[in-house]
C-alpha positions in Angstrom: 21.9 77.0 165.3 25.0 78.7 166.7 27.1 77.3 169.5 27.7 79.0 172.9 31.2 80.2 173.8 31.3 77.5 176.5 30.4 74.6 174.3 32.6 76.0 171.5 35.6 75.9 173.9 34.7 72.4 175.1 34.4 71.1 171.6 37.6 72.6 170.5 39.4 71.2 173.6 38.2 67.7 172.7 39.7 67.8 169.2 42.7 65.4 168.7 44.8 68.1 167.2 44.7 69.9 170.5 46.3 66.9 172.2 49.0 66.6 169.6 52.1 68.7 170.4 53.5 68.1 166.9 52.7 70.1 163.7 52.0 66.9 161.7 53.2 63.9 163.7 56.2 63.0 165.8 58.0 61.2 163.0 57.2 63.8 160.4 58.3 66.7 162.6 61.5 65.0 163.6 62.4 64.2 160.0 61.4 67.5 158.3 61.7 70.1 161.0 64.1 69.2 163.8 66.5 66.4 163.1 66.9 67.5 159.5 69.5 69.9 161.0 72.0 67.2 160.2 71.6 68.3 156.5 73.8 71.3 157.4 76.8 69.1 157.2 76.0 67.9 153.7 77.5 70.8 151.6 80.6 70.7 153.9 81.0 67.0 153.3 80.5 67.4 149.6 83.2 70.1 149.5 85.8 68.7 151.8 85.5 65.0 151.5 84.2 64.5 147.9 86.2 67.4 146.4 83.2 69.3 144.9 84.0 72.9 144.2 82.0 75.7 145.8 80.2 76.2 142.5 79.2 72.5 142.2 78.0 72.5 145.8 75.9 75.6 145.2 74.4 74.2 142.0 73.6 70.9 143.6 71.9 72.5 146.5 70.1 75.0 144.2 68.7 72.4 141.8 67.8 69.7 144.4 66.4 71.8 147.2 67.2 75.5 147.4 65.4 76.4 144.1 62.5 74.0 144.6 61.7 75.5 148.1 61.7 79.0 146.6 59.2 78.1 143.8 57.0 76.1 146.2 56.0 79.5 147.7 54.3 80.5 144.5 51.9 77.6 144.7 50.4 79.5 147.6 50.7 83.0 146.3 51.0 83.7 142.5 49.0 80.5 141.8 46.3 81.3 144.4 43.6 83.7 143.3 42.5 84.5 146.9 46.0 85.5 147.8 46.5 87.7 144.8 43.2 89.4 145.4 43.7 89.9 149.2 47.3 91.2 149.0 47.5 93.7 146.0 50.5 95.5 147.6 52.5 92.3 147.8 51.8 91.7 144.2 52.9 95.2 143.2 56.0 94.8 145.3 56.7 91.5 143.5 56.7 93.2 140.2 59.2 95.9 141.5 61.6 93.4 142.9 63.1 92.1 139.6 63.5 95.7 138.5 65.5 96.6 141.6 67.5 93.5 141.4 68.4 94.1 137.7 69.5 97.7 138.4 71.6 96.9 141.4 73.0 93.8 139.7 74.4 95.9 136.9 75.4 99.0 138.9 75.9 98.1 142.5 76.5 94.3 142.8 78.0 94.5 146.4 74.9 96.4 147.6 72.7 93.7 146.1 74.7 91.0 147.8 74.6 92.8 151.1 70.8 93.3 150.9 70.4 89.6 149.9 72.4 88.1 152.8 70.8 90.4 155.4 67.3 89.6 154.2 68.2 85.9 153.8 69.3 85.8 157.5 66.0 87.4 158.6 64.0 85.1 156.4 65.6 81.9 157.7 65.1 82.9 161.3 61.6 84.2 160.6 60.7 80.7 159.4 61.9 79.2 162.7 59.9 81.8 164.6 56.8 80.8 162.5 57.4 77.1 163.4 57.7 78.2 167.1 54.4 79.9 166.8 52.9 76.8 165.3 54.0 74.8 168.2 52.8 77.4 170.6 49.2 76.9 169.3 49.5 73.3 170.7 50.1 74.6 174.3 47.6 73.6 176.9 47.6 77.2 178.2 47.7 80.7 176.7 51.2 81.9 176.6 52.0 85.4 177.7 53.5 87.9 175.3 56.6 87.9 177.5 57.0 84.1 177.1 56.6 84.3 173.4 59.0 87.2 173.0 61.7 85.2 174.9 61.1 82.3 172.4 61.6 84.6 169.5 64.6 86.5 170.9 66.7 83.3 171.3 66.1 82.4 167.7 66.6 85.9 166.3 69.8 86.7 168.1 71.6 83.4 167.5 73.1 84.0 164.1 74.7 87.4 164.6 77.4 87.3 167.4 80.0 85.4 165.4 78.8 86.9 162.1 79.3 90.5 163.5 82.7 89.6 164.8 83.8 88.4 161.4 82.5 91.6 159.9 84.3 93.7 162.4 87.5 91.7 161.7 87.0 92.0 158.0 86.9 88.2 157.4 83.2 88.0 156.4 83.3 87.3 152.7 81.2 85.4 150.2 83.6 84.1 147.6 85.7 87.0 146.5 83.1 89.6 147.7 83.1 91.3 151.1 79.8 92.5 152.2 79.2 96.2 153.1 79.6 97.0 156.8 79.7 100.6 158.0 83.1 101.7 159.3 81.7 103.2 162.5 80.4 99.7 163.4 83.7 98.0 163.0 84.2 98.0 166.8 84.5 95.1 169.1 81.6 96.3 171.3 79.3 95.6 168.4 79.8 91.8 168.3 80.3 91.7 172.1 76.9 93.4 172.6 75.3 90.9 170.2 76.9 88.0 172.1 75.7 89.4 175.4 72.2 89.7 174.2 72.1 86.2 172.8 73.5 84.6 176.0 71.2 86.7 178.1 68.1 85.6 176.1 69.4 82.0 176.1 69.6 82.0 179.9 66.1 83.5 180.2 64.7 80.9 177.8 66.4 78.1 179.7 65.0 79.3 183.0 61.5 79.6 181.4 61.8 76.1 180.0 62.7 74.7 183.4 59.6 76.3 184.9 57.4 74.9 182.1 58.9 71.4 182.8 58.1 71.7 186.5 54.5 73.0 185.7 54.0 70.2 183.2 53.3 72.6 180.3 56.6 72.2 178.4 56.3 71.8 174.6 59.1 69.4 173.8 59.0 69.8 170.0 59.4 73.6 170.4 62.2 73.2 172.9 64.1 70.9 170.6 63.6 73.2 167.6 64.7 76.4 169.5 67.9 74.8 171.0 68.8 73.1 167.7 68.4 76.4 165.8 70.3 78.4 168.4 73.3 76.1 168.4 73.4 75.6 164.6 72.9 79.3 163.8 75.5 80.4 166.3 78.1 78.0 165.0 77.6 78.4 161.2 79.6 81.7 160.9 82.6 80.0 162.6 83.5 78.1 159.4 86.2 79.5 157.2 84.4 79.0 153.9 81.2 80.9 154.5 79.9 80.1 151.0 79.7 76.4 151.8 78.7 76.9 155.4 75.7 79.0 154.5 74.7 76.5 151.9 74.4 74.1 154.8 72.0 76.3 156.6 70.2 76.9 153.4 69.8 73.1 152.9 68.2 72.6 156.3 66.0 75.7 155.9 64.8 74.6 152.4 64.2 71.0 153.5 62.0 72.3 156.3 60.2 74.6 153.9 59.5 72.0 151.3 58.0 69.6 153.8 56.0 72.4 155.4 54.6 73.8 152.2 53.7 70.3 150.9 51.8 69.6 154.1 50.0 73.0 154.0 48.9 72.5 150.4 47.7 69.0 151.4 45.5 70.5 154.1 44.4 73.3 151.8 43.4 70.6 149.2 41.4 68.7 151.9 39.6 71.9 152.9 38.8 72.9 149.3 40.9 76.1 149.6 43.1 75.7 146.4 41.5 77.6 143.5 44.0 76.5 140.8 43.4 73.1 139.2 47.2 72.6 138.5 48.1 73.2 142.2 45.2 70.9 143.2 46.7 68.2 141.0 50.3 68.4 142.2 49.2 68.6 145.8 47.8 65.1 145.6 51.2 63.6 145.3 54.5 64.6 147.1 56.5 63.4 144.1 54.4 65.4 141.6 54.8 68.5 143.9 58.5 68.0 144.1 59.0 67.3 140.4 57.1 70.5 139.6 59.2 72.8 141.7 62.4 71.2 140.4 61.1 71.8 136.9 60.6 75.5 137.8 64.2 75.6 139.1 65.5 74.2 135.8 63.4 76.7 133.9 65.2 79.5 135.8 68.5 77.9 134.7 67.4 78.4 131.1 66.9 82.1 131.8 70.4 82.3 133.4 71.9 80.7 130.3 70.2 83.1 127.9 71.3 86.1 129.9 74.8 84.8 129.9 75.2 83.6 126.3 72.7 85.8 124.5 72.7 89.1 126.4 76.4 88.7 127.2 76.4 89.5 130.9 79.0 87.9 133.3 77.8 84.5 134.6 77.9 85.6 138.2 75.6 88.6 137.4 73.3 86.4 135.4 73.0 83.9 138.2 72.3 86.4 141.0 70.0 88.7 138.9 67.8 85.7 138.0 67.9 83.8 141.3 67.6 86.9 143.5 64.6 88.2 141.5 62.6 85.1 142.4 64.2 84.7 145.8 63.4 88.2 147.1 59.8 87.8 145.9 59.8 84.5 147.9 61.0 86.4 151.0 58.4 89.1 150.5 55.5 86.6 150.2 56.7 84.6 153.1 56.6 87.5 155.5 52.9 87.4 154.9 52.5 83.6 154.9 54.4 83.3 158.1 51.7 85.2 160.0 49.1 82.4 159.4 49.3 79.4 161.8 45.6 78.6 161.3 46.5 77.2 157.9 48.0 74.2 159.6 44.8 73.1 161.3 43.5 69.7 159.9 40.4 70.0 157.8 38.3 67.9 160.3 39.3 70.1 163.2 38.4 73.4 161.4 35.0 72.0 160.3 34.2 70.8 163.8 35.1 74.2 165.3 33.2 76.1 162.7 30.1 74.0 163.2 
């Protein structure tokens, strides 16, 4: 027999997950989501104090964490029959991505790099917005659209003030490549406007946070995440070597993503939502899961080597054509995955609500 709306709400309110302000647990969230911001320093330390070249830093980050986080996506998309069936346009777009990357990689490499870095910045910040939404589901009250938009705005405006200034000054370069930036935007008002918007949204968010503290409705994990992201993203473009600095941001982002995807797959396994036996198997062990996505990364390395040595393309082109083909598919899929916060509900809670 069905449950009335009143008893449904009462039952849902009694669930332990509703009293837990953390996505998984306090310790897990601090390790994988918030305090892992310290990983930003790792590539900088590797480069400056251990003498590793930019290439070695990039390869280390790619093999150990950047690549694995990218391929982890496909355990929820390409390897999930329900996702493939439900999102045919995403699948078609995924097939077109490598074609576009290959054409641009051979004929307009700077255009490809510019698209990549812009989309990468959106993707990294979108992930944080998704995490913010996940924390918002833990709130004891329904948050207004205005409140949520202020949360999002602080995150989404944090990376660009200094980045735009460097683009205006002509000092924003990745290795030997300077990204495209329209001449009519090379004006000081561009980065000043971006800085004003960021500071304005930060002030609004701080005022909102103080009110929530006074009302007793503050979500401390979300507050920690937003301030941590705002500070880190704002400061990253200040480093001279942007290659290494952005590898730092990538390390934090990828570490968050790997932990989050493993936890989501664990919950999907408990709920019987994984349709592929292989994904079911690796989701039972965090080490099996990690070893699998590292193996996928090494497989992509073989493709890069073949394009370089057999086809005869330049190494940089081989690297970016291969990596960006998978990376941009990963971005495309995540724009869809980052709309679903319900997937993080524990199995027992979803069963209790449904019944």
